TORKOL-4160 file (C-alpha; in steps of 0.2 Angstrom, whole numbers, padded with zeros to 4 digits, m for minus):
346
<pt num="1" X="0000" Y="0000" Z="0000"/>
<pt num="2" X="0015" Y="0012" Z="0004"/>
<pt num="3" X="0022" Y="0008" Z="m0014"/>
<pt num="4" X="0005" Y="0011" Z="m0021"/>
<pt num="5" X="0003" Y="0028" Z="m0012"/>
<pt num="6" X="0020" Y="0033" Z="m0018"/>
<pt num="7" X="0016" Y="0029" Z="m0036"/>
<pt num="8" X="0000" Y="0040" Z="m0035"/>
<pt num="9" X="0010" Y="0054" Z="m0027"/>
<pt num="10" X="0023" Y="0052" Z="m0041"/>
<pt num="11" X="0010" Y="0052" Z="m0054"/>
<pt num="12" X="0002" Y="0068" Z="m0046"/>
<pt num="13" X="0019" Y="0077" Z="m0047"/>
<pt num="14" X="0021" Y="0072" Z="m0065"/>
<pt num="15" X="0004" Y="0080" Z="m0069"/>
<pt num="16" X="0011" Y="0097" Z="m0062"/>
<pt num="17" X="0028" Y="0095" Z="m0071"/>
<pt num="18" X="0029" Y="0109" Z="m0084"/>
<pt num="19" X="0041" Y="0099" Z="m0094"/>
<pt num="20" X="0029" Y="0084" Z="m0096"/>
<pt num="21" X="0014" Y="0096" Z="m0100"/>
<pt num="22" X="0024" Y="0105" Z="m0113"/>
<pt num="23" X="0030" Y="0089" Z="m0121"/>
<pt num="24" X="0012" Y="0082" Z="m0123"/>
<pt num="25" X="0005" Y="0099" Z="m0129"/>
<pt num="26" X="0019" Y="0100" Z="m0142"/>
<pt num="27" X="0016" Y="0082" Z="m0148"/>
<pt num="28" X="m0002" Y="0086" Z="m0151"/>
<pt num="29" X="0001" Y="0102" Z="m0160"/>
<pt num="30" X="m0008" Y="0113" Z="m0147"/>
<pt num="31" X="0008" Y="0123" Z="m0144"/>
<pt num="32" X="0009" Y="0129" Z="m0162"/>
<pt num="33" X="m0005" Y="0141" Z="m0158"/>
<pt num="34" X="m0001" Y="0157" Z="m0149"/>
<pt num="35" X="m0016" Y="0157" Z="m0137"/>
<pt num="36" X="m0004" Y="0151" Z="m0123"/>
<pt num="37" X="0009" Y="0165" Z="m0127"/>
<pt num="38" X="0000" Y="0181" Z="m0131"/>
<pt num="39" X="m0010" Y="0183" Z="m0115"/>
<pt num="40" X="m0029" Y="0184" Z="m0114"/>
<pt num="41" X="m0037" Y="0185" Z="m0131"/>
<pt num="42" X="m0055" Y="0193" Z="m0133"/>
<pt num="43" X="m0063" Y="0176" Z="m0134"/>
<pt num="44" X="m0055" Y="0171" Z="m0118"/>
<pt num="45" X="m0061" Y="0187" Z="m0110"/>
<pt num="46" X="m0079" Y="0183" Z="m0116"/>
<pt num="47" X="m0078" Y="0166" Z="m0108"/>
<pt num="48" X="m0072" Y="0173" Z="m0092"/>
<pt num="49" X="m0087" Y="0185" Z="m0091"/>
<pt num="50" X="m0098" Y="0170" Z="m0095"/>
<pt num="51" X="m0091" Y="0160" Z="m0081"/>
<pt num="52" X="m0093" Y="0175" Z="m0069"/>
<pt num="53" X="m0111" Y="0176" Z="m0074"/>
<pt num="54" X="m0113" Y="0157" Z="m0072"/>
<pt num="55" X="m0106" Y="0158" Z="m0054"/>
<pt num="56" X="m0117" Y="0173" Z="m0050"/>
<pt num="57" X="m0133" Y="0166" Z="m0057"/>
<pt num="58" X="m0132" Y="0149" Z="m0049"/>
<pt num="59" X="m0127" Y="0157" Z="m0033"/>
<pt num="60" X="m0144" Y="0166" Z="m0033"/>
<pt num="61" X="m0153" Y="0150" Z="m0037"/>
<pt num="62" X="m0145" Y="0141" Z="m0023"/>
<pt num="63" X="m0148" Y="0155" Z="m0011"/>
<pt num="64" X="m0167" Y="0155" Z="m0016"/>
<pt num="65" X="m0168" Y="0136" Z="m0013"/>
<pt num="66" X="m0159" Y="0137" Z="0003"/>
<pt num="67" X="m0170" Y="0152" Z="0010"/>
<pt num="68" X="m0187" Y="0146" Z="0004"/>
<pt num="69" X="m0194" Y="0131" Z="0014"/>
<pt num="70" X="m0206" Y="0127" Z="0000"/>
<pt num="71" X="m0191" Y="0121" Z="m0009"/>
<pt num="72" X="m0185" Y="0109" Z="0005"/>
<pt num="73" X="m0191" Y="0094" Z="m0004"/>
<pt num="74" X="m0181" Y="0080" Z="m0013"/>
<pt num="75" X="m0185" Y="0086" Z="m0030"/>
<pt num="76" X="m0178" Y="0103" Z="m0027"/>
<pt num="77" X="m0163" Y="0096" Z="m0017"/>
<pt num="78" X="m0159" Y="0087" Z="m0034"/>
<pt num="79" X="m0161" Y="0103" Z="m0043"/>
<pt num="80" X="m0150" Y="0112" Z="m0031"/>
<pt num="81" X="m0137" Y="0098" Z="m0033"/>
<pt num="82" X="m0137" Y="0101" Z="m0052"/>
<pt num="83" X="m0136" Y="0120" Z="m0049"/>
<pt num="84" X="m0121" Y="0117" Z="m0038"/>
<pt num="85" X="m0112" Y="0107" Z="m0051"/>
<pt num="86" X="m0116" Y="0122" Z="m0064"/>
<pt num="87" X="m0108" Y="0134" Z="m0051"/>
<pt num="88" X="m0093" Y="0123" Z="m0050"/>
<pt num="89" X="m0092" Y="0122" Z="m0069"/>
<pt num="90" X="m0091" Y="0140" Z="m0070"/>
<pt num="91" X="m0078" Y="0142" Z="m0056"/>
<pt num="92" X="m0066" Y="0128" Z="m0062"/>
<pt num="93" X="m0066" Y="0134" Z="m0080"/>
<pt num="94" X="m0058" Y="0151" Z="m0073"/>
<pt num="95" X="m0045" Y="0142" Z="m0063"/>
<pt num="96" X="m0029" Y="0142" Z="m0074"/>
<pt num="97" X="m0021" Y="0126" Z="m0066"/>
<pt num="98" X="m0021" Y="0112" Z="m0079"/>
<pt num="99" X="m0026" Y="0097" Z="m0069"/>
<pt num="100" X="m0039" Y="0106" Z="m0059"/>
<pt num="101" X="m0047" Y="0114" Z="m0074"/>
<pt num="102" X="m0047" Y="0098" Z="m0085"/>
<pt num="103" X="m0052" Y="0086" Z="m0071"/>
<pt num="104" X="m0065" Y="0099" Z="m0065"/>
<pt num="105" X="m0074" Y="0098" Z="m0082"/>
<pt num="106" X="m0076" Y="0079" Z="m0081"/>
<pt num="107" X="m0081" Y="0080" Z="m0062"/>
<pt num="108" X="m0094" Y="0094" Z="m0065"/>
<pt num="109" X="m0100" Y="0085" Z="m0081"/>
<pt num="110" X="m0102" Y="0069" Z="m0072"/>
<pt num="111" X="m0111" Y="0077" Z="m0058"/>
<pt num="112" X="m0123" Y="0086" Z="m0070"/>
<pt num="113" X="m0128" Y="0070" Z="m0079"/>
<pt num="114" X="m0130" Y="0060" Z="m0064"/>
<pt num="115" X="m0141" Y="0073" Z="m0056"/>
<pt num="116" X="m0151" Y="0073" Z="m0072"/>
<pt num="117" X="m0153" Y="0055" Z="m0070"/>
<pt num="118" X="m0158" Y="0056" Z="m0052"/>
<pt num="119" X="m0171" Y="0069" Z="m0056"/>
<pt num="120" X="m0178" Y="0058" Z="m0070"/>
<pt num="121" X="m0179" Y="0043" Z="m0058"/>
<pt num="122" X="m0188" Y="0054" Z="m0045"/>
<pt num="123" X="m0200" Y="0061" Z="m0058"/>
<pt num="124" X="m0204" Y="0044" Z="m0064"/>
<pt num="125" X="m0207" Y="0037" Z="m0046"/>
<pt num="126" X="m0218" Y="0052" Z="m0042"/>
<pt num="127" X="m0229" Y="0051" Z="m0058"/>
<pt num="128" X="m0231" Y="0032" Z="m0055"/>
<pt num="129" X="m0237" Y="0034" Z="m0037"/>
<pt num="130" X="m0245" Y="0051" Z="m0040"/>
<pt num="131" X="m0238" Y="0058" Z="m0024"/>
<pt num="132" X="m0221" Y="0066" Z="m0019"/>
<pt num="133" X="m0208" Y="0058" Z="m0008"/>
<pt num="134" X="m0212" Y="0059" Z="0011"/>
<pt num="135" X="m0199" Y="0065" Z="0024"/>
<pt num="136" X="m0194" Y="0048" Z="0029"/>
<pt num="137" X="m0187" Y="0045" Z="0011"/>
<pt num="138" X="m0177" Y="0061" Z="0010"/>
<pt num="139" X="m0162" Y="0051" Z="0016"/>
<pt num="140" X="m0162" Y="0042" Z="0000"/>
<pt num="141" X="m0161" Y="0058" Z="m0010"/>
<pt num="142" X="m0146" Y="0064" Z="0001"/>
<pt num="143" X="m0138" Y="0047" Z="m0002"/>
<pt num="144" X="m0140" Y="0049" Z="m0020"/>
<pt num="145" X="m0133" Y="0066" Z="m0021"/>
<pt num="146" X="m0118" Y="0060" Z="m0011"/>
<pt num="147" X="m0116" Y="0045" Z="m0022"/>
<pt num="148" X="m0116" Y="0056" Z="m0037"/>
<pt num="149" X="m0102" Y="0067" Z="m0031"/>
<pt num="150" X="m0092" Y="0052" Z="m0025"/>
<pt num="151" X="m0093" Y="0044" Z="m0043"/>
<pt num="152" X="m0090" Y="0061" Z="m0051"/>
<pt num="153" X="m0074" Y="0064" Z="m0041"/>
<pt num="154" X="m0068" Y="0046" Z="m0044"/>
<pt num="155" X="m0071" Y="0048" Z="m0063"/>
<pt num="156" X="m0062" Y="0065" Z="m0062"/>
<pt num="157" X="m0046" Y="0059" Z="m0053"/>
<pt num="158" X="m0044" Y="0043" Z="m0063"/>
<pt num="159" X="m0031" Y="0051" Z="m0075"/>
<pt num="160" X="m0021" Y="0057" Z="m0060"/>
<pt num="161" X="m0022" Y="0039" Z="m0052"/>
<pt num="162" X="m0015" Y="0031" Z="m0068"/>
<pt num="163" X="m0027" Y="0031" Z="m0082"/>
<pt num="164" X="m0017" Y="0043" Z="m0093"/>
<pt num="165" X="m0005" Y="0043" Z="m0107"/>
<pt num="166" X="0010" Y="0050" Z="m0099"/>
<pt num="167" X="0026" Y="0044" Z="m0108"/>
<pt num="168" X="0014" Y="0035" Z="m0121"/>
<pt num="169" X="0012" Y="0049" Z="m0133"/>
<pt num="170" X="0003" Y="0040" Z="m0147"/>
<pt num="171" X="m0011" Y="0036" Z="m0136"/>
<pt num="172" X="m0014" Y="0054" Z="m0130"/>
<pt num="173" X="m0030" Y="0064" Z="m0134"/>
<pt num="174" X="m0027" Y="0080" Z="m0144"/>
<pt num="175" X="m0041" Y="0090" Z="m0134"/>
<pt num="176" X="m0034" Y="0084" Z="m0117"/>
<pt num="177" X="m0016" Y="0080" Z="m0121"/>
<pt num="178" X="m0012" Y="0071" Z="m0105"/>
<pt num="179" X="m0028" Y="0060" Z="m0105"/>
<pt num="180" X="m0028" Y="0043" Z="m0113"/>
<pt num="181" X="m0040" Y="0041" Z="m0128"/>
<pt num="182" X="m0047" Y="0025" Z="m0120"/>
<pt num="183" X="m0052" Y="0036" Z="m0105"/>
<pt num="184" X="m0060" Y="0049" Z="m0116"/>
<pt num="185" X="m0070" Y="0035" Z="m0125"/>
<pt num="186" X="m0075" Y="0027" Z="m0109"/>
<pt num="187" X="m0082" Y="0043" Z="m0102"/>
<pt num="188" X="m0092" Y="0047" Z="m0118"/>
<pt num="189" X="m0099" Y="0030" Z="m0118"/>
<pt num="190" X="m0105" Y="0031" Z="m0100"/>
<pt num="191" X="m0112" Y="0048" Z="m0102"/>
<pt num="192" X="m0121" Y="0043" Z="m0118"/>
<pt num="193" X="m0129" Y="0028" Z="m0109"/>
<pt num="194" X="m0135" Y="0039" Z="m0095"/>
<pt num="195" X="m0142" Y="0051" Z="m0107"/>
<pt num="196" X="m0151" Y="0037" Z="m0116"/>
<pt num="197" X="m0158" Y="0031" Z="m0099"/>
<pt num="198" X="m0164" Y="0049" Z="m0095"/>
<pt num="199" X="m0173" Y="0050" Z="m0112"/>
<pt num="200" X="m0181" Y="0033" Z="m0110"/>
<pt num="201" X="m0188" Y="0038" Z="m0092"/>
<pt num="202" X="m0195" Y="0054" Z="m0099"/>
<pt num="203" X="m0204" Y="0045" Z="m0113"/>
<pt num="204" X="m0212" Y="0033" Z="m0100"/>
<pt num="205" X="m0217" Y="0048" Z="m0089"/>
<pt num="206" X="m0226" Y="0056" Z="m0104"/>
<pt num="207" X="m0235" Y="0040" Z="m0108"/>
<pt num="208" X="m0240" Y="0038" Z="m0090"/>
<pt num="209" X="m0247" Y="0056" Z="m0090"/>
<pt num="210" X="m0256" Y="0053" Z="m0106"/>
<pt num="211" X="m0264" Y="0037" Z="m0100"/>
<pt num="212" X="m0269" Y="0044" Z="m0082"/>
<pt num="213" X="m0276" Y="0061" Z="m0087"/>
<pt num="214" X="m0293" Y="0055" Z="m0093"/>
<pt num="215" X="m0295" Y="0046" Z="m0076"/>
<pt num="216" X="m0291" Y="0062" Z="m0067"/>
<pt num="217" X="m0304" Y="0072" Z="m0076"/>
<pt num="218" X="m0318" Y="0060" Z="m0073"/>
<pt num="219" X="m0313" Y="0053" Z="m0056"/>
<pt num="220" X="m0317" Y="0058" Z="m0038"/>
<pt num="221" X="m0309" Y="0073" Z="m0031"/>
<pt num="222" X="m0305" Y="0078" Z="m0049"/>
<pt num="223" X="m0301" Y="0096" Z="m0045"/>
<pt num="224" X="m0287" Y="0092" Z="m0032"/>
<pt num="225" X="m0281" Y="0078" Z="m0043"/>
<pt num="226" X="m0280" Y="0089" Z="m0059"/>
<pt num="227" X="m0272" Y="0103" Z="m0049"/>
<pt num="228" X="m0259" Y="0090" Z="m0042"/>
<pt num="229" X="m0256" Y="0084" Z="m0060"/>
<pt num="230" X="m0254" Y="0101" Z="m0067"/>
<pt num="231" X="m0241" Y="0105" Z="m0053"/>
<pt num="232" X="m0231" Y="0089" Z="m0058"/>
<pt num="233" X="m0232" Y="0093" Z="m0076"/>
<pt num="234" X="m0225" Y="0111" Z="m0073"/>
<pt num="235" X="m0210" Y="0104" Z="m0064"/>
<pt num="236" X="m0209" Y="0090" Z="m0077"/>
<pt num="237" X="m0209" Y="0103" Z="m0091"/>
<pt num="238" X="m0194" Y="0112" Z="m0082"/>
<pt num="239" X="m0183" Y="0097" Z="m0081"/>
<pt num="240" X="m0187" Y="0091" Z="m0098"/>
<pt num="241" X="m0181" Y="0108" Z="m0105"/>
<pt num="242" X="m0166" Y="0107" Z="m0094"/>
<pt num="243" X="m0162" Y="0090" Z="m0101"/>
<pt num="244" X="m0165" Y="0096" Z="m0119"/>
<pt num="245" X="m0154" Y="0111" Z="m0117"/>
<pt num="246" X="m0140" Y="0100" Z="m0109"/>
<pt num="247" X="m0140" Y="0088" Z="m0124"/>
<pt num="248" X="m0140" Y="0103" Z="m0137"/>
<pt num="249" X="m0125" Y="0112" Z="m0128"/>
<pt num="250" X="m0114" Y="0096" Z="m0124"/>
<pt num="251" X="m0118" Y="0087" Z="m0140"/>
<pt num="252" X="m0105" Y="0096" Z="m0151"/>
<pt num="253" X="m0091" Y="0093" Z="m0138"/>
<pt num="254" X="m0096" Y="0074" Z="m0137"/>
<pt num="255" X="m0094" Y="0073" Z="m0156"/>
<pt num="256" X="m0078" Y="0082" Z="m0155"/>
<pt num="257" X="m0071" Y="0070" Z="m0142"/>
<pt num="258" X="m0077" Y="0055" Z="m0152"/>
<pt num="259" X="m0067" Y="0063" Z="m0167"/>
<pt num="260" X="m0052" Y="0065" Z="m0156"/>
<pt num="261" X="m0053" Y="0046" Z="m0152"/>
<pt num="262" X="m0052" Y="0042" Z="m0170"/>
<pt num="263" X="m0039" Y="0055" Z="m0177"/>
<pt num="264" X="m0020" Y="0053" Z="m0175"/>
<pt num="265" X="m0011" Y="0067" Z="m0167"/>
<pt num="266" X="m0010" Y="0083" Z="m0178"/>
<pt num="267" X="m0021" Y="0076" Z="m0192"/>
<pt num="268" X="m0038" Y="0085" Z="m0187"/>
<pt num="269" X="m0036" Y="0103" Z="m0186"/>
<pt num="270" X="m0053" Y="0106" Z="m0179"/>
<pt num="271" X="m0047" Y="0097" Z="m0163"/>
<pt num="272" X="m0036" Y="0113" Z="m0159"/>
<pt num="273" X="m0052" Y="0123" Z="m0158"/>
<pt num="274" X="m0059" Y="0113" Z="m0143"/>
<pt num="275" X="m0060" Y="0128" Z="m0132"/>
<pt num="276" X="m0075" Y="0135" Z="m0143"/>
<pt num="277" X="m0084" Y="0118" Z="m0141"/>
<pt num="278" X="m0081" Y="0119" Z="m0122"/>
<pt num="279" X="m0087" Y="0137" Z="m0122"/>
<pt num="280" X="m0104" Y="0131" Z="m0130"/>
<pt num="281" X="m0105" Y="0117" Z="m0117"/>
<pt num="282" X="m0102" Y="0130" Z="m0103"/>
<pt num="283" X="m0117" Y="0139" Z="m0109"/>
<pt num="284" X="m0128" Y="0125" Z="m0102"/>
<pt num="285" X="m0123" Y="0131" Z="m0085"/>
<pt num="286" X="m0128" Y="0149" Z="m0090"/>
<pt num="287" X="m0145" Y="0144" Z="m0097"/>
<pt num="288" X="m0151" Y="0133" Z="m0083"/>
<pt num="289" X="m0155" Y="0147" Z="m0070"/>
<pt num="290" X="m0164" Y="0156" Z="m0084"/>
<pt num="291" X="m0174" Y="0141" Z="m0088"/>
<pt num="292" X="m0179" Y="0139" Z="m0069"/>
<pt num="293" X="m0184" Y="0157" Z="m0069"/>
<pt num="294" X="m0194" Y="0157" Z="m0085"/>
<pt num="295" X="m0203" Y="0140" Z="m0083"/>
<pt num="296" X="m0206" Y="0138" Z="m0064"/>
<pt num="297" X="m0218" Y="0151" Z="m0056"/>
<pt num="298" X="m0213" Y="0146" Z="m0039"/>
<pt num="299" X="m0194" Y="0147" Z="m0043"/>
<pt num="300" X="m0197" Y="0164" Z="m0052"/>
<pt num="301" X="m0206" Y="0171" Z="m0037"/>
<pt num="302" X="m0192" Y="0165" Z="m0025"/>
<pt num="303" X="m0178" Y="0172" Z="m0035"/>
<pt num="304" X="m0187" Y="0189" Z="m0038"/>
<pt num="305" X="m0191" Y="0190" Z="m0020"/>
<pt num="306" X="m0173" Y="0187" Z="m0015"/>
<pt num="307" X="m0166" Y="0200" Z="m0027"/>
<pt num="308" X="m0179" Y="0213" Z="m0022"/>
<pt num="309" X="m0177" Y="0210" Z="m0004"/>
<pt num="310" X="m0158" Y="0213" Z="m0005"/>
<pt num="311" X="m0159" Y="0227" Z="m0018"/>
<pt num="312" X="m0175" Y="0237" Z="m0016"/>
<pt num="313" X="m0182" Y="0233" Z="0001"/>
<pt num="314" X="m0183" Y="0248" Z="0013"/>
<pt num="315" X="m0184" Y="0249" Z="0032"/>
<pt num="316" X="m0203" Y="0249" Z="0032"/>
<pt num="317" X="m0204" Y="0233" Z="0022"/>
<pt num="318" X="m0209" Y="0241" Z="0006"/>
<pt num="319" X="m0200" Y="0241" Z="m0011"/>
<pt num="320" X="m0196" Y="0258" Z="m0018"/>
<pt num="321" X="m0192" Y="0263" Z="m0036"/>
<pt num="322" X="m0202" Y="0250" Z="m0044"/>
<pt num="323" X="m0220" Y="0250" Z="m0050"/>
<pt num="324" X="m0222" Y="0232" Z="m0056"/>
<pt num="325" X="m0229" Y="0216" Z="m0051"/>
<pt num="326" X="m0222" Y="0198" Z="m0053"/>
<pt num="327" X="m0236" Y="0186" Z="m0054"/>
<pt num="328" X="m0233" Y="0178" Z="m0071"/>
<pt num="329" X="m0216" Y="0184" Z="m0075"/>
<pt num="330" X="m0222" Y="0199" Z="m0086"/>
<pt num="331" X="m0220" Y="0216" Z="m0079"/>
<pt num="332" X="m0237" Y="0225" Z="m0079"/>
<pt num="333" X="m0241" Y="0242" Z="m0072"/>
<pt num="334" X="m0246" Y="0241" Z="m0054"/>
<pt num="335" X="m0239" Y="0243" Z="m0037"/>
<pt num="336" X="m0228" Y="0229" Z="m0029"/>
<pt num="337" X="m0234" Y="0233" Z="m0011"/>
<pt num="338" X="m0249" Y="0222" Z="m0013"/>
<pt num="339" X="m0240" Y="0207" Z="m0019"/>
<pt num="340" X="m0224" Y="0207" Z="m0008"/>
<pt num="341" X="m0233" Y="0202" Z="0008"/>
<pt num="342" X="m0241" Y="0188" Z="0000"/>
<pt num="343" X="m0224" Y="0182" Z="m0007"/>
<pt num="344" X="m0216" Y="0184" Z="0010"/>
<pt num="345" X="m0228" Y="0171" Z="0017"/>
<pt num="346" X="m0224" Y="0158" Z="0004"/>
């Protein structure tokens, strides 16, 4: 065990060795570009601004979930976990340390995908039972969240633990020059399988909703049943859009990594533009808080209440400088005094 620990320590030190990094980047052709020598370029500045917005937006969403007791439910815990992974994605992209930035991308990506799978499973169980999880089962959700991060961190540190291409240059990825192509292919295969499982679960959910809606309309206590079904469908709509946007944003990078596996070093010039593909993928973390705000009335109200309470609330509990109301997300002429006490009680 001592020898194994020493081997891992030596591997970690090699990951920080500038000579090793330069050798691998030079072999793949990435050092031929001047982006590592001429300081920050305009596109890099744009990416940094996007990352700052990602951190800010997702921090607001996490604060809204934390402060609003209505969101202290398993479903929102899972959404909070996804939000936290988005926040970390924005932060790790800004860190200019190779093994933290590149490993962080895989950790946050894995956490996001596993969180989406957990949300899909929770929605499926809820729609089958037509009732949310009770408090006694919240421990299962926390266990699932912890397991998702354990698996994600394990996946992210595998290259440091030995699954890499150090001193085996012909097996190196061009996009991630210290990563083995076999590791890249394994990750893409696992992520694709999880996404497929998510799609299958949501197809089943829509089939369940379609088959149960007629019974809700004509069954006993139809008003409460319909109201409950509408609430489930609203949240289902939100997470379905989140999954769709995730696939749209990350698919180009997935395709690029598959191309990376097939192409020998310096033979596919598009691989040298991987930062742009990663930038598109990072937009997913920027869009998610916007999706929550636009599609969920409860989330929109909590976020606006949080912003207004810190920015516009006076000592007497009124909001000054604003003559709008936030019932449906559209700003219409009115006073906000009437709605703010009602929002405070939710």
